[in-house]
C-alpha positions in Angstrom: -51.9 170.5 77.1 -52.2 166.8 77.3 -48.5 166.5 78.2 -49.0 169.1 81.0 -52.0 167.3 82.4 -50.1 164.0 82.3 -47.1 165.6 84.2 -49.5 167.0 86.8 -51.2 163.6 87.2 -47.8 161.9 87.7 -46.8 164.5 90.2 -50.0 163.7 92.2 -49.2 160.1 92.1 -45.6 160.7 93.3 -47.0 162.7 96.2 -49.3 159.9 97.1 -46.4 157.4 97.1 -44.4 159.8 99.3 -47.3 160.1 101.7 -47.3 156.3 102.1 -43.6 156.2 103.1 -44.1 159.3 105.2 -46.8 157.6 107.2 -49.6 159.9 106.3 -51.6 157.1 104.6 -51.8 154.5 107.4 -54.4 152.1 106.2 -56.3 150.8 103.2 -58.9 149.0 105.3 -62.5 149.5 104.2 -65.4 148.8 106.5 -67.3 145.7 105.4 -71.0 146.6 104.9 -72.3 143.9 102.6 -74.0 140.8 104.1 -73.3 138.2 101.4 -75.7 135.8 103.0 -78.5 138.1 101.9 -77.2 139.7 98.7 -79.1 139.0 95.5 -77.4 141.8 93.6 -73.6 141.9 94.4 -71.4 144.5 92.6 -67.6 144.3 92.8 -65.6 147.5 92.2 -62.1 147.1 90.9 -59.8 150.2 91.1 -57.1 151.3 88.7 -53.3 151.7 88.6 -51.7 153.6 91.4 -54.9 154.1 93.3 -56.6 152.4 96.2 -60.2 151.1 96.6 -61.0 154.3 98.6 -61.4 156.0 95.2 -64.8 154.3 95.0 -66.3 156.0 98.1 -68.8 158.1 96.1 -69.8 155.4 93.6 -70.2 152.8 96.4 -72.5 155.1 98.4 -74.7 155.7 95.3 -74.9 152.0 94.4 -75.9 151.1 98.0 -78.5 153.7 98.0 -80.0 152.0 94.9 -80.1 148.6 96.6 -76.9 146.9 95.5 -74.5 144.9 97.7 -71.2 146.6 97.0 -67.7 145.3 97.8 -64.2 146.0 96.9 -60.9 144.0 97.0 -57.5 145.0 98.2 -55.4 144.6 95.1 -52.2 145.3 96.9 -49.1 146.7 95.3 -46.7 149.4 96.4 -47.0 150.0 100.1 -49.9 147.5 100.0 -52.3 150.3 98.9 -51.5 151.0 95.3 -52.5 148.7 92.3 -49.2 148.1 90.6 -49.1 144.3 90.1 -49.5 142.5 86.8 -53.1 142.5 85.4 -53.2 138.7 84.9 -51.9 138.1 88.4 -54.5 140.4 89.9 -57.3 138.7 87.9 -56.2 135.4 89.4 -56.3 137.0 92.8 -59.9 138.2 92.1 -60.9 134.8 90.9 -59.7 133.1 94.1 -61.4 135.7 96.3 -64.7 135.5 94.5 -64.7 131.7 94.7 -64.1 131.9 98.4 -67.0 134.3 98.8 -69.4 132.1 96.7 -68.3 129.0 98.5 -69.3 130.5 101.9 -72.5 132.1 100.5 -74.2 129.7 98.0 -77.3 132.0 97.8 -75.2 135.0 96.6 -76.7 136.4 93.4 -74.9 136.7 90.0 -72.0 139.2 90.0 -71.7 142.5 88.3 -68.2 144.0 88.0 -67.4 147.7 87.6 -63.8 148.4 86.8 -62.1 151.8 86.6 -59.1 152.1 84.2 -56.8 149.2 84.8 -59.5 147.6 87.0 -61.6 147.1 83.8 -58.8 145.1 82.3 -58.6 143.0 85.4 -62.3 142.3 85.2 -62.1 141.5 81.5 -59.2 139.0 82.0 -61.0 137.3 84.9 -64.2 136.9 82.9 -62.8 135.9 79.6 -59.6 133.9 80.5 -60.1 132.6 84.0 -63.7 131.3 83.8 -65.3 134.3 85.5 -68.2 134.1 83.0 -69.6 131.4 85.2 -70.2 133.9 88.0 -70.6 137.2 86.1 -73.7 138.8 84.6 -72.2 142.1 83.5 -68.9 144.1 83.3 -68.9 147.9 83.1 -65.5 149.5 82.4 -64.9 153.1 83.1 -62.1 154.9 81.3 -60.4 151.5 80.6 -57.6 151.5 78.0 -58.7 148.3 76.3 -56.1 148.8 73.6 -53.4 150.2 75.8 -52.2 153.7 76.6 -49.2 155.7 75.5 -49.0 157.0 79.1 -47.5 153.7 80.0 -44.3 154.8 78.4 -44.0 157.6 81.0 -43.8 155.0 83.7 -40.8 153.1 82.3 -38.6 154.1 85.3 -41.0 152.3 87.7 -41.7 149.4 85.3 -39.4 147.1 87.3 -41.8 147.0 90.3 -45.0 147.7 88.4 -45.2 145.0 85.8 -48.7 146.1 84.6 -47.0 149.1 82.9 -45.5 146.8 80.3 -48.9 145.2 79.8 -50.5 148.5 79.2 -48.3 149.4 76.2 -50.4 149.5 73.0 -50.0 146.1 71.2 -48.4 144.4 74.2 -48.3 140.6 74.3 -50.7 140.7 77.3 -53.3 142.8 75.3 -53.0 140.5 72.3 -53.6 137.5 74.6 -56.6 139.2 76.1 -58.1 140.1 72.8 -57.7 136.6 71.4 -61.0 134.7 71.2 -64.7 135.6 71.7 -66.2 137.5 74.7 -68.7 135.2 76.5 -72.0 135.6 74.8 -74.1 135.7 78.0 -72.0 138.3 79.8 -72.9 142.0 79.0 -69.9 144.2 78.5 -70.2 148.0 78.4 -67.2 150.3 77.9 -67.8 153.8 79.2 -65.3 156.2 77.6 -64.5 159.8 77.0 -62.5 161.8 74.4 -61.4 164.0 77.3 -59.8 161.0 79.1 -56.0 161.4 78.9 -55.2 158.1 80.6 -57.2 156.1 78.0 -57.0 158.4 75.0 -59.4 157.8 72.2 -59.9 155.3 70.7 -58.3 153.1 73.3 -61.5 152.9 75.4 -63.6 151.7 72.4 -64.2 148.0 72.2 -65.1 146.0 69.0 -68.8 145.1 69.2 -69.5 143.7 65.7 -73.1 144.7 66.2 -73.7 142.2 69.0 -76.3 143.2 71.5 -74.3 142.2 74.7 -71.4 144.5 73.7 -71.6 148.3 73.8 -69.6 151.5 73.9 -71.0 154.5 75.8 -69.4 157.9 75.2 -69.5 160.4 78.0 -67.9 163.8 78.7 -65.5 163.3 81.6 -61.9 163.4 82.7 -60.3 160.1 83.8 -61.1 160.6 87.5 -64.5 162.1 86.8 -65.9 158.6 85.9 -66.0 157.9 89.7 -67.9 160.9 90.9 -70.0 162.6 88.2 -73.7 162.1 88.6 -74.4 161.9 84.9 -71.9 159.1 84.5 -73.4 157.2 87.5 -76.7 157.3 85.7 -75.0 155.6 82.7 -73.5 153.0 85.0 -76.8 152.3 86.7 -78.6 152.0 83.4 -76.1 149.4 82.1 -76.3 147.4 85.3 -80.1 147.3 85.2 -80.1 146.4 81.5 -77.9 143.4 82.3 -80.3 142.4 85.0 -83.1 142.3 82.5 -81.3 141.0 79.4 -78.4 138.8 80.5 -79.2 135.5 82.2 -76.4 133.9 84.2 -75.3 130.3 84.0 -73.8 129.3 87.3 -71.2 126.5 87.8 -68.1 125.5 89.7 -65.0 127.1 88.5 -62.1 124.9 87.5 -58.9 125.1 89.6 -56.8 127.4 87.4 -53.6 128.6 88.8 -51.2 131.5 87.9 -52.5 134.6 86.2 -49.5 134.6 83.8 -50.4 131.2 82.4 -51.2 130.9 78.7 -53.2 127.8 79.3 -56.5 127.9 77.4 -59.5 128.6 79.6 -62.3 126.1 80.1 -64.8 125.8 77.2 -67.2 128.7 77.2 -70.9 128.1 77.1 -72.9 127.9 73.9 -73.7 131.6 74.0 -70.0 132.5 74.0 -69.2 130.1 71.1 -72.0 131.7 69.1 -70.2 135.0 69.4 -67.1 133.5 67.9 -64.9 136.0 66.1 -65.7 138.9 68.6 -62.6 140.7 69.7 -64.2 142.6 72.6 -62.0 143.2 75.6 
């Protein structure tokens, strides 16, 4: 059954690609609704592989209703609408865009990032390897294959223009690099996962917590795409965001000028809280 569902999902993705070249999908533009000059609680949504930021329409509407300033980023890719680029490159793109936003809006509050699927890995790399811990209060990942996914092997024929597929292989050099070192101790990380998730099959979505209070796994009952629309899962997301607002203080600072997401250069020294969590293999 898993193979059948995987084939159906690939078929839907192929249909979406065909629609792009057919002209049926004309724009990935999203109306800007967040005033960053008056935004104490910003939330960045990062979408997954072979999707666009429009997949967050329901989640964005709910978060706005609950008082959050929500924004998404165009992660580009095939047809400039689908997220196919390398995870580290995209994390570097996220870093640059976030820094521009904070430079223009110095009163902007600490950042919370919600990443679906591959978007969760982009968030993790940005926070852990590119100094994003200076800006970020919490990361919530939804159906993210923290330890890779066997489904990446199904995408081998398109791996030449979608480098992230190679990075999503279980045990890939990218994932080993991401797992190396401690997760920043003052940034809350919650992985929301499901045993019914075929894109991030159990236990890929489960992170190592080592009993640390700022790291957690939350099991839910959902398909991979259900993370974005089910009301019960939204309640979990909201609970994690609010817990971070209460428990996770943020240390703000100027990010160092780090270039090139593929670089293996060591990140700037983490704050004392992160060093105290040494040995944690979280993301």
